[in-house]
C-alpha positions in Angstrom: 1.0 -45.2 -19.3 -0.1 -48.8 -19.5 -1.4 -50.0 -22.9 -3.1 -53.2 -21.7 -6.4 -53.7 -23.4 -7.9 -55.3 -20.3 -7.9 -51.9 -18.6 -10.9 -49.7 -19.1 -10.1 -46.8 -21.5 -10.7 -44.2 -18.9 -8.2 -45.7 -16.6 -5.6 -45.9 -19.3 -6.2 -42.4 -20.5 -6.2 -40.8 -17.0 -2.9 -42.3 -15.7 -0.4 -39.9 -14.3 2.0 -39.1 -17.1 5.1 -38.2 -15.0 7.8 -36.7 -17.2 6.2 -38.0 -20.4 4.4 -35.4 -22.6 3.5 -34.6 -26.2 7.1 -33.5 -26.7 7.8 -37.3 -27.1 6.8 -38.6 -30.5 5.9 -42.0 -29.1 3.6 -40.5 -26.6 1.8 -38.4 -29.2 1.0 -41.5 -31.2 -0.1 -43.4 -28.1 -2.3 -40.6 -27.0 -3.8 -40.2 -30.5 -4.8 -43.9 -30.3 -6.2 -43.5 -26.8 -8.2 -40.4 -27.6 -9.7 -42.3 -30.6 -10.5 -45.3 -28.4 -12.1 -43.1 -25.8 -14.5 -41.8 -28.4 -15.3 -45.2 -29.8 -15.4 -47.2 -26.5 -16.7 -44.7 -24.0 -18.4 -41.6 -25.5 -20.3 -43.0 -28.4 -21.6 -46.0 -26.5 -22.8 -43.8 -23.7 -24.9 -41.7 -26.0 -26.0 -44.1 -28.7 -28.5 -45.7 -29.2 -30.1 -44.6 -25.9 -30.4 -40.9 -27.0 -32.3 -41.7 -30.1 -36.0 -40.9 -30.2 -37.3 -43.9 -32.1 -40.8 -42.5 -32.2 -40.4 -38.9 -33.2 -36.9 -38.7 -34.5 -34.0 -36.6 -33.4 -32.0 -36.9 -30.2 -32.6 -36.6 -26.5 -29.7 -34.8 -24.8 -30.8 -34.6 -21.1 -29.0 -37.7 -19.8 -28.2 -38.3 -16.2 -25.1 -40.0 -14.8 -26.2 -43.5 -15.8 -27.6 -42.4 -19.2 -31.2 -42.3 -18.1 -33.3 -39.6 -19.8 -34.5 -36.9 -17.3 -36.1 -34.5 -19.8 -37.5 -35.1 -23.2 -37.5 -31.5 -24.6 -35.1 -31.1 -27.4 -32.5 -28.4 -28.0 -32.4 -27.4 -31.7 -28.8 -26.4 -31.8 -27.9 -29.7 -30.1 -29.7 -31.6 -33.0 -27.4 -29.8 -35.4 -24.3 -30.4 -33.4 -24.9 -34.1 -32.9 -25.7 -34.6 -36.5 -22.5 -33.0 -37.5 -20.5 -34.9 -34.9 -21.9 -38.3 -36.1 -21.1 -37.4 -39.7 -17.5 -36.4 -38.8 -17.1 -39.7 -37.1 -18.5 -41.4 -40.2 -16.1 -39.4 -42.4 -13.0 -39.5 -40.2 -13.2 -42.8 -38.3 -15.2 -45.4 -40.2 -18.2 -45.4 -42.6 -20.5 -47.0 -40.0 -24.0 -47.1 -41.6 -25.7 -46.7 -38.2 -24.0 -43.4 -37.7 -25.3 -42.1 -41.0 -28.8 -43.4 -40.2 -28.8 -41.7 -36.8 -27.5 -38.5 -38.3 -30.3 -38.5 -41.0 -32.8 -39.0 -38.2 -31.6 -35.8 -36.6 -31.7 -33.9 -39.9 -35.2 -35.2 -40.6 -36.3 -33.9 -37.3 -34.7 -30.5 -38.0 -36.3 -30.3 -41.5 -39.7 -31.0 -40.1 -39.7 -29.0 -36.8 -36.6 -26.8 -36.5 -37.5 -23.9 -38.7 -40.0 -21.1 -38.1 -42.0 -19.4 -40.9 -39.5 -16.5 -41.1 -36.6 -18.8 -41.9 -35.2 -18.6 -38.4 -34.7 -21.7 -36.3 -36.2 -22.4 -32.9 -34.0 -23.1 -29.8 -36.2 -25.5 -27.8 -38.9 -28.0 -28.9 -41.1 -30.5 -27.2 -40.3 -34.2 -27.8 -42.8 -34.2 -30.7 -41.3 -31.0 -32.2 -43.7 -28.3 -31.0 -41.9 -25.0 -30.5 -41.2 -23.8 -27.0 -38.6 -21.1 -27.3 -36.8 -19.0 -29.9 -33.7 -17.0 -29.0 -32.7 -13.6 -30.2 -29.4 -15.0 -31.4 -29.0 -17.3 -34.4 -26.6 -20.1 -33.2 -29.1 -22.9 -34.0 -28.6 -21.8 -37.6 -24.8 -22.0 -37.5 -24.8 -25.5 -36.0 -27.4 -26.6 -38.5 -25.2 -25.2 -41.3 -22.3 -27.5 -40.5 -24.7 -30.5 -40.1 -26.1 -30.0 -43.5 -22.7 -29.4 -45.0 -21.4 -32.6 -43.6 -24.4 -34.4 -44.9 -23.9 -33.0 -48.4 -20.3 -34.2 -48.5 -21.2 -37.6 -47.1 -24.1 -38.4 -49.3 -23.8 -36.0 -52.3 -27.1 -34.4 -51.4 -27.2 -31.1 -53.2 -30.2 -29.8 -51.2 -28.2 -30.2 -48.0 -25.3 -28.2 -49.5 -27.7 -25.5 -50.6 -29.3 -25.3 -47.1 -25.9 -25.1 -45.5 -24.9 -22.2 -47.7 -28.1 -20.4 -47.0 -27.9 -20.9 -43.2 -24.4 -19.4 -43.1 -25.5 -16.5 -45.2 -28.5 -16.0 -42.9 -26.3 -16.2 -39.8 -23.9 -13.5 -41.2 -26.8 -11.2 -42.2 -28.6 -11.5 -38.9 -25.5 -10.9 -36.9 -23.6 -8.3 -38.9 -25.7 -6.9 -41.7 -29.3 -6.6 -40.4 -29.2 -7.0 -36.6 -32.2 -4.7 -36.3 -34.4 -7.6 -37.5 -34.1 -9.0 -34.0 -35.9 -7.6 -31.0 -33.0 -5.8 -29.3 -31.8 -7.0 -25.9 -30.1 -3.7 -25.1 -30.7 0.0 -25.8 -28.3 2.1 -27.9 -26.9 3.7 -24.8 -23.8 1.5 -24.7 -23.3 -0.3 -28.0 -21.0 -3.3 -27.8 -19.7 -5.9 -30.1 -19.1 -9.6 -29.3 -16.4 -12.2 -29.8 -18.9 -15.0 -30.0 -20.6 -14.3 -33.3 -17.2 -13.7 -35.0 -15.7 -17.0 -33.7 -18.8 -19.0 -34.7 -18.9 -17.3 -38.2 -15.2 -18.2 -38.5 -15.5 -21.9 -37.6 -18.7 -22.3 -39.6 -17.1 -20.9 -42.7 -14.0 -23.1 -42.1 -16.2 -26.2 -41.8 -18.2 -25.4 -44.9 -14.9 -25.0 -46.8 -13.8 -28.4 -45.5 -17.1 -30.1 -46.4 -18.1 -28.3 -49.6 -14.8 -26.9 -50.9 -13.6 -23.4 -50.5 -14.9 -20.4 -52.4 -13.8 -16.7 -52.6 -16.8 -15.5 -50.5 -16.1 -17.8 -47.6 -12.4 -17.1 -47.8 -13.2 -13.4 -47.5 -15.5 -14.0 -44.5 -12.7 -16.0 -42.8 -10.2 -13.2 -43.3 -12.6 -10.6 -42.0 -13.5 -12.6 -38.9 -9.8 -13.4 -38.0 -8.8 -9.8 -38.6 -11.6 -8.5 -36.4 -10.9 -11.0 -33.6 -7.2 -10.2 -33.5 -7.6 -6.4 -33.9 -10.6 -5.8 -31.7 -10.6 -8.5 -29.0 -7.0 -9.5 -28.4 -5.4 -7.1 -25.9 -1.7 -8.0 -25.4 -1.2 -4.8 -23.2 -3.9 -6.2 -20.8 -2.9 -9.8 -21.3 -6.4 -10.9 -22.2 -9.0 -11.7 -24.9 -12.2 -9.7 -24.5 -15.6 -11.3 -24.7 -17.3 -7.9 -25.5 -15.8 -4.5 -26.5 -16.9 -1.1 -27.6 -17.6 -0.8 -31.3 -14.0 0.6 -31.8 -12.5 -2.4 -30.0 -11.7 -0.5 -26.7 -12.6 -1.9 -23.3 -16.0 -1.1 -21.8 -15.2 -0.6 -18.1 -18.4 -2.1 -16.9 -19.4 -5.5 -15.7 -20.2 -6.9 -19.2 -17.1 -5.4 -20.7 -14.7 -6.5 -18.0 -16.0 -10.1 -17.8 -13.7 -12.5 -19.6 -14.9 -15.9 -20.9 -11.8 -18.2 -21.0 -13.6 -21.0 -22.8 -14.6 -18.8 -25.7 -11.2 -17.1 -25.9 -9.4 -20.5 -26.1 -11.9 -22.0 -28.5 -11.5 -18.9 -30.7 -7.7 -19.3 -30.4 -7.8 -22.7 -32.1 -10.2 -21.5 -34.7 -7.7 -18.8 -35.6 -4.8 -21.3 -35.6 -6.9 -23.6 -37.8 -7.5 -20.7 -40.2 -3.9 -19.8 -40.2 -2.8 -23.4 -40.9 -5.2 -23.8 -43.8 -4.3 -20.5 -45.4 -0.6 -20.4 -44.6 -0.9 -17.3 -42.4 1.9 -17.5 -39.8 0.7 -14.2 -38.3 -2.7 -15.8 -37.6 -1.1 -18.9 -36.0 1.0 -16.6 -33.8 -2.1 -14.6 -32.9 -4.0 -17.8 -31.9 -1.1 -19.0 -29.8 -1.0 -15.7 -28.0 -4.7 -15.9 -27.3 -4.2 -19.3 -25.7 -1.2 -18.3 -23.6 -2.7 -15.1 -22.3 -6.0 -16.7 -21.4 -4.3 -19.7 -19.8 -2.3 -17.4 -17.5 -5.5 -15.6 -16.4 -7.9 -18.6 -16.0 -5.9 -21.6 -14.7 -6.8 -22.1 -11.0 -3.4 -22.3 -9.3 -5.0 -23.4 -6.1 -7.3 -26.3 -7.2 -6.4 -26.7 -10.9 -8.8 -26.5 -13.8 -10.0 -23.5 -15.7 -12.2 -20.8 -14.0 -15.4 -20.2 -16.0 -15.3 -16.3 -15.8 -12.7 -13.8 -14.7 -12.4 -10.0 -14.7 -9.9 -8.0 -16.6 -8.8 -6.1 -13.5 -9.5 -8.9 -11.0 -12.6 -7.2 -9.7 -15.6 -9.2 -8.6 -17.4 -11.1 -11.4 -21.2 -10.8 -11.5 -21.9 -14.4 -12.6 -22.1 -16.5 -9.4 -20.9 -19.6 -11.2 -17.7 -17.9 -12.2 -15.4 -20.2 -10.3 -17.0 -23.5 -11.4 -15.2 -25.8 -13.7 -17.3 -26.6 -16.9 -16.3 -29.5 -19.2 -16.1 -27.6 -22.5 -13.3 -25.0 -21.8 -11.1 -27.9 -20.8 -11.9 -29.7 -24.1 -11.1 -26.5 -26.1 -7.8 -26.1 -24.2 -6.8 -29.7 -25.0 -7.3 -28.9 -28.7 -5.6 -25.5 -28.6 -2.6 -26.6 -26.6 -1.9 -29.5 -29.0 -2.3 -27.3 -32.0 0.0 -24.7 -30.6 2.7 -27.2 -29.7 2.5 -29.0 -33.1 2.6 -25.7 -35.0 5.4 -24.1 -32.9 7.3 -26.9 -31.1 7.4 -24.7 -28.0 7.5 -26.6 -24.7 5.2 -24.2 -22.9 2.3 -25.5 -24.9 3.2 -29.1 -24.2 3.1 -28.1 -20.5 -0.4 -26.6 -20.9 -1.6 -29.7 -22.6 -0.3 -32.0 -19.9 -1.8 -29.9 -17.1 -5.3 -29.7 -18.6 -5.3 -33.3 -19.7 -4.3 -34.6 -16.3 -6.7 -32.5 -14.4 -9.6 -33.1 -16.8 -9.3 -36.9 -17.0 -8.9 -37.0 -13.2 -12.0 -35.0 -12.4 -14.6 -35.1 -15.2 -14.5 -38.8 -16.0 -17.0 -41.3 -14.6 -15.4 -44.8 -14.5 -18.7 -46.4 -13.6 -21.0 -45.2 -16.3 -18.7 -43.5 -18.8 -18.6 -40.0 -20.4 -17.6 -36.8 -18.7 -19.6 -34.9 -16.1 -20.3 -31.4 -17.3 -20.2 -29.3 -14.1 -17.8 -29.3 -11.2 -17.3 -27.2 -8.1 -14.1 -25.2 -7.9 -12.3 -28.0 -6.0 -13.2 -30.5 -8.7 -16.0 -32.2 -6.9 -19.2 -33.0 -8.8 -21.7 -30.2 -8.8 -24.3 -31.9 -11.1 -24.6 -35.5 -12.2 -25.9 -34.6 -15.7 -23.9 -35.9 -18.6 -26.1 -33.9 -21.0 -28.8 -31.2 -21.0 -30.0 -28.6 -23.4 -26.4 -27.2 -23.7 -24.2 -30.2 -23.1 -24.4 -33.1 -25.7 -22.4 -35.3 -28.0 -20.3 -32.4 -29.2 -17.5 -30.6 -27.3 -15.9 -33.7 -25.8 -16.1 -36.0 -28.8 -14.9 -33.1 -31.1 -12.0 -32.6 -28.8 -11.1 -36.3 -28.9 -11.3 -36.5 -32.7 -9.4 -33.2 -33.3 -6.7 -34.0 -30.7 -6.2 -37.4 -32.2 -5.8 -36.0 -35.7 -3.4 -33.2 -34.6 -1.2 -35.5 -32.4 -0.4 -37.5 -35.6 1.0 -34.4 -37.3 4.7 -33.6 -37.3 5.5 -30.9 -34.8 7.5 -27.9 -36.2 8.5 -24.4 -35.4 7.0 -21.4 -37.2 9.3 -18.6 -38.1 
């Protein structure tokens, strides 16, 4: 790969790698630098300052290919995600005062408009902050929790620390202790449990530990979430990670039970590996690696490349009609998980996964004219939608991938016992 600084970052980062891979220490350092440069030279300038709402505060996230705003409604969970991402850039890259100012604009908007009278958060607001939609689930709260925690560490604001703790506690209560407080989506005829609330609880607790310091309660929560993920959702005998399961962890042989979500499975895999690394649990690291490997084998499109969005346990038809599209975020999560797995084990198969997903992603998702990644591709890798952001895609998955990958590529690879 060429290093010449007169080449656009996307051209340098998307070059064919040939026989070079993360097995080579020099390549790892070079790619760590390039991922960081991509974040600083491509992704951040695409979003900021154009996404800032200078009049009402907070962020616009519905950006077209050229960065023009095509919708002014605001996603509440995206406000939290973008605040957190800006603060992680401030903490991990450089203490840029503009990043802190922008993050505090997002937090101010959340403080003023994000919360309902019952303590729950909204999902969608008008530009001015008037509520439009409130979901049954509580993921806005989880993403706000990490934003407030990062703000507390960055500024020493004790009120932000307290709010982060309360939001995590609320998220756990609403999902696991008092779910009846929500209007139920399903009847009790076929009770199911989900991977998603467990993986989000896990990563939120991990991030609060990172930002606020660990405590026994969060350590217990982390152990419970990892244990439930590995025992109830990881199925080596079927070679898959379930998205939903019966309450005893067995497969529900119906559409919702058979449908696999590769992006969630691989994202959860690196959360489990991260927990194992922080707590010295080699069994968790091995479990996370297994989750990645099984899901990769089931979801990599051997005909066109890229990761399929949904698959079925028994290769039966999938109900969701977008099942064979290629979304940006599972590829970002796979970049992280494959680098983690290689650095933690030294096994070449994970280097091969990284090389495949890196090459395909930077070939198909990038826009060399306007920057950033497209979010949605057809199965063959052609562009399905020109949006670079919407109420779901924002300044989060891709920059998180770049900053986490850069950090892990600088670690010394090793083999676990």
